[in-house]
C-alpha positions as CSV (number, residue, x, y, z in Angstrom):
1,X,-6.2,-2.0,-3.2
2,X,-2.6,-2.2,-4.5
3,X,-0.3,0.8,-4.5
4,X,1.8,-0.7,-7.2
5,X,-0.7,0.7,-9.8
6,X,0.1,4.3,-8.8
7,X,1.7,6.2,-11.8
8,X,5.1,7.8,-11.5
9,X,4.9,11.3,-10.0
10,X,6.2,14.1,-12.4
11,X,8.4,16.9,-11.2
12,X,7.4,20.5,-11.6
13,X,10.1,21.3,-14.2
14,X,9.0,18.3,-16.3
15,X,5.3,19.5,-16.2
16,X,6.2,23.1,-17.1
17,X,8.4,22.0,-20.0
18,X,5.7,19.7,-21.3
19,X,3.0,22.4,-21.0
20,X,5.0,25.2,-22.7
21,X,6.3,23.0,-25.5
22,X,2.8,21.8,-26.4
23,X,1.6,25.4,-26.1
24,X,4.2,26.6,-28.6
25,X,3.1,24.0,-31.1
26,X,-0.6,25.0,-30.6
27,X,0.3,28.7,-31.1
28,X,2.0,28.1,-34.4
29,X,-1.2,26.7,-35.8
30,X,-3.0,30.1,-35.4
31,X,-2.5,33.8,-35.8
32,X,-2.8,37.0,-33.7
33,X,-4.8,36.9,-30.5
34,X,-6.1,33.4,-31.3
35,X,-2.6,32.1,-31.1
36,X,-2.1,33.6,-27.7
37,X,-5.4,32.3,-26.5
38,X,-4.6,28.8,-27.8
39,X,-1.2,28.8,-26.1
40,X,-2.7,29.9,-22.8
41,X,-5.4,27.3,-22.9
42,X,-3.1,24.5,-23.9
43,X,-0.5,25.2,-21.2
44,X,-3.0,25.7,-18.4
45,X,-5.0,22.6,-19.3
46,X,-1.9,20.4,-19.4
47,X,-0.8,21.7,-16.0
48,X,-4.2,21.5,-14.4
49,X,-4.9,18.0,-15.8
50,X,-1.5,16.6,-14.9
51,X,-1.5,18.1,-11.4
52,X,-5.0,16.9,-10.8
53,X,-4.2,13.4,-12.0
54,X,-1.4,13.2,-9.5
55,X,-4.0,13.5,-6.8
56,X,-6.9,11.5,-8.2
57,X,-4.6,8.5,-9.0
58,X,-4.4,8.0,-5.2
59,X,-7.1,6.2,-3.3
60,X,-9.4,8.1,-0.9
61,X,-7.9,7.3,2.4
62,X,-11.2,8.0,4.1
63,X,-12.6,4.8,2.6
64,X,-9.5,2.7,2.3
65,X,-9.7,-0.6,4.2
66,X,-8.2,-0.1,7.7
67,X,-5.6,-2.8,7.0
68,X,-4.2,-0.9,4.1
69,X,-4.5,2.5,5.9
70,X,-2.5,1.4,8.9
71,X,0.0,-0.5,6.7
72,X,0.5,2.6,4.6
73,X,0.8,4.9,7.6
74,X,3.4,2.6,9.2
75,X,5.4,2.4,6.0
76,X,5.3,6.2,5.4
77,X,6.2,6.9,9.0
78,X,9.7,5.7,8.3
79,X,10.1,8.1,5.4
80,X,10.4,11.8,5.0
81,X,6.6,11.8,4.3
82,X,6.0,10.9,8.0
83,X,2.7,9.2,7.6
84,X,-0.6,9.2,5.7
85,X,-1.8,12.6,7.2
86,X,1.3,14.3,5.8
87,X,0.8,12.6,2.5
88,X,-2.7,13.9,2.4
89,X,-1.5,17.5,3.0
90,X,1.0,17.2,0.1
91,X,-1.8,15.9,-2.1
92,X,-4.0,18.8,-1.0
93,X,-1.3,21.3,-2.0
94,X,-1.0,19.7,-5.4
95,X,-4.7,19.9,-5.9
96,X,-4.6,23.6,-5.0
97,X,-2.0,24.1,-7.7
98,X,-4.3,22.3,-10.2
99,X,-7.2,24.5,-9.4
100,X,-5.0,27.6,-9.4
101,X,-3.8,27.0,-12.9
102,X,-7.5,26.8,-14.0
103,X,-8.2,30.1,-12.3
104,X,-5.3,31.7,-14.1
105,X,-6.5,30.4,-17.4
106,X,-9.9,32.0,-16.9
107,X,-8.5,35.3,-15.7
108,X,-6.1,35.7,-18.6
109,X,-8.4,34.4,-21.2
110,X,-10.8,37.3,-20.6
111,X,-7.9,39.8,-20.5
112,X,-6.4,38.6,-23.7
113,X,-9.7,38.5,-25.5
114,X,-10.2,42.2,-24.8
115,X,-6.6,43.3,-25.6
116,X,-4.9,44.2,-28.9
117,X,-2.4,41.9,-30.5
118,X,0.8,43.2,-28.8
119,X,-0.9,43.4,-25.3
120,X,-2.3,39.9,-25.8
121,X,1.2,38.6,-26.3
122,X,2.5,40.3,-23.2
123,X,-0.4,39.0,-21.1
124,X,0.2,35.5,-22.4
125,X,3.8,35.7,-21.3
126,X,2.7,37.0,-17.9
127,X,0.3,34.2,-17.6
128,X,3.0,31.6,-18.4
129,X,5.2,33.1,-15.7
130,X,2.5,32.8,-13.1
131,X,1.6,29.3,-14.3
132,X,5.2,28.2,-13.9
133,X,5.4,29.9,-10.5
134,X,2.3,28.0,-9.2
135,X,3.7,24.7,-10.4
136,X,7.1,25.3,-8.9
137,X,5.5,26.2,-5.6
138,X,4.4,22.5,-5.2
139,X,7.8,21.0,-6.2
140,X,8.4,19.8,-2.7
141,X,4.9,18.3,-2.5
142,X,5.4,16.5,-5.8
143,X,8.7,15.1,-4.5
144,X,7.0,13.9,-1.3
145,X,4.2,12.3,-3.2
146,X,6.7,10.5,-5.4
147,X,8.6,9.2,-2.4
148,X,5.4,8.0,-0.9
149,X,4.5,6.2,-4.1
150,X,8.0,4.5,-4.3
151,X,7.7,3.4,-0.6
152,X,4.2,2.0,-1.0
153,X,4.4,0.3,-4.3
154,X,6.4,-2.6,-2.8
155,X,3.7,-3.5,-0.3
156,X,2.2,-6.9,-0.9
157,X,-1.0,-7.3,-2.9
158,X,-3.1,-8.6,0.0
159,X,-6.8,-8.4,-0.6
160,X,-8.8,-7.2,2.3
161,X,-12.0,-8.7,0.8
162,X,-10.6,-12.3,0.8
163,X,-10.3,-14.4,3.9
164,X,-6.8,-14.3,5.4
165,X,-4.9,-16.7,7.7
166,X,-2.0,-15.0,9.4
167,X,0.8,-17.4,10.4
168,X,2.8,-16.5,13.5
169,X,5.5,-18.1,15.7
170,X,9.2,-17.8,16.3
171,X,11.7,-18.1,13.5
172,X,12.7,-21.6,12.3
173,X,9.6,-23.3,13.6
174,X,8.4,-24.1,10.1
175,X,6.0,-21.3,9.3
176,X,7.4,-20.6,5.8
177,X,7.6,-24.3,5.0
178,X,4.0,-24.7,5.9
179,X,2.9,-21.7,3.8
180,X,5.0,-23.0,0.8
181,X,3.7,-26.5,1.1
182,X,0.0,-25.6,1.4
183,X,-0.2,-22.9,-1.3
184,X,0.5,-22.7,-5.0
185,X,3.9,-22.2,-6.4
186,X,3.3,-18.5,-7.2
187,X,3.6,-17.1,-3.7
188,X,4.1,-13.4,-3.7
189,X,7.0,-12.0,-1.6
190,X,7.3,-8.3,-0.9
191,X,9.8,-6.4,1.3
192,X,8.5,-4.0,3.9
193,X,10.3,-0.7,3.2
194,X,10.9,-0.3,6.9
195,X,12.4,-3.7,7.8
196,X,15.0,-6.0,6.4
197,X,12.5,-8.9,6.3
198,X,10.0,-9.9,3.7
199,X,6.3,-10.7,3.7
200,X,5.2,-13.9,2.1
201,X,1.6,-14.3,0.8
202,X,0.5,-17.7,-0.5
203,X,-2.9,-18.6,-2.0
204,X,-5.0,-21.7,-1.9
205,X,-8.6,-22.6,-2.8
206,X,-11.2,-24.6,-0.9
207,X,-14.7,-25.0,-2.1
208,X,-14.1,-22.2,-4.8
209,X,-13.0,-19.8,-2.1
210,X,-9.5,-18.3,-2.3
211,X,-7.7,-18.1,1.0
212,X,-4.6,-16.0,1.7
213,X,-1.8,-17.4,4.0
214,X,0.3,-14.6,5.3
215,X,3.7,-15.3,6.8
216,X,5.0,-12.3,8.7
217,X,8.8,-12.6,9.4
218,X,10.0,-9.7,11.5
219,X,6.6,-8.9,12.9
220,X,4.9,-11.8,14.6
221,X,8.1,-13.8,15.3
222,X,9.3,-12.0,18.5
223,X,7.8,-10.4,21.6
224,X,5.9,-7.1,21.3
225,X,8.5,-5.2,23.4
226,X,11.2,-6.1,20.8
227,X,9.2,-4.4,18.0
228,X,9.8,-0.7,17.1
229,X,6.8,1.6,16.8
230,X,6.5,1.2,13.0
231,X,6.5,-2.6,13.3
232,X,4.0,-2.5,16.0
233,X,1.7,-0.4,13.8
234,X,2.2,-3.0,11.0
235,X,1.0,-5.7,13.5
236,X,-2.0,-3.5,14.3
237,X,-2.7,-3.4,10.6
238,X,-2.7,-7.2,10.4
239,X,-5.4,-7.3,13.2
240,X,-7.8,-5.7,10.7
241,X,-6.9,-8.3,8.0
242,X,-6.7,-11.6,9.9
243,X,-9.7,-13.9,9.9
244,X,-7.8,-16.6,11.9
245,X,-4.2,-16.9,13.2
246,X,-2.2,-20.1,13.0
247,X,0.5,-20.1,15.7
248,X,3.3,-22.6,15.1
249,X,5.3,-24.1,18.0
250,X,8.4,-26.2,17.9
251,X,8.6,-28.4,21.0
252,X,11.8,-30.0,19.8
253,X,13.8,-26.9,20.5
254,X,15.5,-27.2,17.1
255,X,14.4,-23.7,16.3
256,X,16.7,-22.3,18.9
257,X,14.0,-20.8,21.1
258,X,12.9,-22.3,24.4
259,X,9.3,-23.5,24.5
260,X,8.5,-21.1,27.4
261,X,9.5,-18.1,25.2
262,X,7.3,-19.5,22.4
263,X,4.4,-19.8,24.8
264,X,4.9,-16.2,26.0
265,X,4.8,-15.0,22.3
266,X,1.6,-17.1,21.9
267,X,0.0,-15.2,24.9
268,X,1.0,-11.9,23.2
269,X,-0.6,-12.9,19.9
270,X,-3.8,-14.2,21.5
271,X,-4.1,-10.8,23.3
272,X,-3.5,-8.9,20.1
273,X,-5.9,-10.6,17.8
274,X,-9.7,-10.9,18.3
275,X,-10.0,-13.9,15.9
276,X,-9.6,-17.6,16.4
277,X,-6.0,-18.6,17.2
278,X,-5.1,-22.2,16.4
279,X,-2.0,-23.6,18.1
280,X,-0.1,-26.2,16.1
281,X,3.0,-28.1,17.2
282,X,5.2,-28.7,14.2
283,X,8.1,-31.2,14.0
284,X,5.8,-33.6,15.8
285,X,7.9,-36.5,14.5
286,X,10.6,-35.2,16.9
287,X,8.6,-34.0,19.8
288,X,4.9,-33.5,20.9
289,X,5.8,-32.1,24.3
290,X,3.6,-29.0,24.0
291,X,-0.1,-28.4,24.6
292,X,-1.5,-27.7,21.1
293,X,-4.7,-27.9,19.2
294,X,-3.0,-29.9,16.4
295,X,0.2,-31.7,15.8
296,X,2.0,-32.0,12.4
297,X,5.3,-32.4,10.6
298,X,5.7,-30.2,7.6
299,X,8.8,-32.2,6.7
300,X,7.0,-35.6,6.5
301,X,3.6,-34.2,5.7
302,X,1.9,-35.8,8.7
303,X,-1.1,-33.9,9.9
304,X,-0.5,-30.9,7.6
305,X,-3.7,-31.2,5.7
306,X,-5.7,-31.6,8.9
307,X,-4.2,-28.4,10.2
308,X,-5.1,-26.5,7.1
309,X,-8.7,-27.8,7.1
310,X,-9.1,-26.9,10.8
311,X,-7.8,-23.4,10.1
312,X,-10.2,-22.9,7.2
313,X,-13.0,-24.1,9.4
314,X,-11.9,-21.6,12.1
315,X,-12.2,-18.8,9.5
316,X,-15.8,-19.8,8.8
317,X,-15.9,-17.8,5.6
318,X,-19.2,-17.9,3.8
319,X,-19.2,-16.2,0.4
320,X,-22.3,-14.1,-0.4
321,X,-24.3,-15.9,-3.0
322,X,-26.1,-14.0,-5.9
323,X,-29.7,-13.1,-5.1
324,X,-29.2,-14.1,-1.5
325,X,-31.2,-11.9,1.0
């Protein structure tokens, strides 16, 4: 699921102009009542289809993976849309308008068919006014949907169906260096709309399985009490995604944070995630004065591969094989 694929949301004026200009062309191709019927059908179909497409281009949030649901909700909570529930209300209003234009088409089609030429033209004009009115009624909803799309399209393309290793720890302990070293050169970096930080997602393959390494600056690099409500919800989203957490310590103190503070953050992470948490002491060429599962130096490369292998083992991912029962 990636929101980047969502199409641009049209405005009501744009839709009405498109519908009526196409209708005018359709009307010129016919005479009398047939021209009025053709104009009505063309305009109503364009409005109904385009309004409906605004809604159906969005995923069904009832079946969206919990990770993406919470991440989307957290992102939208910091916009005028105010969360997924409000977005769904806006989408519902747009769908109402789509159905309403269909009803107007049916109503006026019958009336025009039974009218004389002059009355048919008046009825078609009346229908156009009502079609425009219905579309304009959902202008605010279309704007809100467009804002939601703009906010969500920058979210990272993290795949909930692929195993994910979330990397945590205070800033400057070597998390990003580890992710960059162990993954391919095409790491994806995307900004969270509600923070000034960026999310880095790297990929690597082991035994034909693609793993995602997710570095989360601004979320899992400080105590829970320092996060705002939106950031806390983003952390909650990550709990649905993570198959293992790699927590990086720096016992040398070069990161600028005391080891005791780092260990308190470790306790917080361990209480948040219900998956294996591996503790690794980085910069082991400078200090190993920390109780950890593994020791490494990203700078020299010492122990890095062993850390990665241990993390992959902790994930314990077993792909489903064809014909397997």
